[in-house]
N, C-alpha and C positions, 0 to 999 in steps of 0.2 A: 886176118882179123881186122886190120885197119880199114879194109874196104867195107866190111860189114858195118862198122861204127859210122863211117861216112854216109853209107846208104840209109842207116837208121836216122841220122841227123837230118838228111835231106827230106825224109818222109815227115818227120815231126815239124820241120820248118814249113813244108807245104801245108800241113794240117793247121798250123798256127796262122798262116796267111789266109786260108779259107775261112777260118773261124773268126773273122773280123767282127767287132761288135755291131749289132744291129741298131738302127736308129729307132727311137721310140715313135710309135705311130699314135697320134691323138685319136681317141674314139669320139665319134659324134654322139651328142646327147640324143637319147630317144625322144621322139616327139611326144608331147603331152597329150593324154587322151581327154577328150571332152566328156563332161558329165552326161550321164544318161538322161535323155529328155522324156523317156517313157513313164517316169514316176509322176503320178498325178497327185495333186494337192489333197491331203487328207487320207491318202492311201498309206497303210502301214507297210513299210518296206523292210525295216529292221526290227529284230526282237530286242526288247529291253533286257529280258532275262537271258541267262547263259544256259544253253542246253546241257553242256557237260556238267556244270555245277548243279543244275536241277536234277539230272540223272544220278549224280553222286549223293545228293541229299536223300533220295528215295532208297530205303533200306531193303524192304521185303517184296516190292512189286516191280513190274516192268513199266516203262513209260511209253505210251503210244505217241506217234508223231503229231496227232491232233492236240495232245495235252499241252504242248509248248505254246501253241497259238492261243489256246483258251486261257492259260496262265498269264500270258503276255497281255491279253485283253483285260483280264481281271486286274492286273497291276496297273495298267494305264487308267482304268476307271477309278481305282483307289487313289491314284495320283491326282486325277482331275478333281475328285471330291475333296481331297485334302487341300488342294490349291484354292478351290472356291471357298472353303471354310476359312482359310488363312486370310484371303482378301476381304471376306466379310468382317473379320475381326480387325482389319486395318494393319495387317502384317504382310511383309514380303518374304518371310521365311517360313518354310514348312517345319512343323514340329511334330513329335510323335502323337500328341493329343489330337492332331488334325485327322489322323487315321481312325 
């Protein structure tokens, strides 16, 4: 019995020696990506409206893919008109009456 206990102790000691703590390796920071140069000035790249919220707001109909772009254009035009009305009235703040 004593020989088995010694053999078991030797195995665990070897396992402990092999399982030495590893040194922490520092990860290199990922290189930053440059901004896309393909976007032209005046070209609409992002939607103001949220597609998922728009779809959730519609109760009885389906929403086509073209609807989002048209709605976004409508909202942009409304904002431009409200902005011009506010500046004509000497204000820098858009108010509900500007719509």
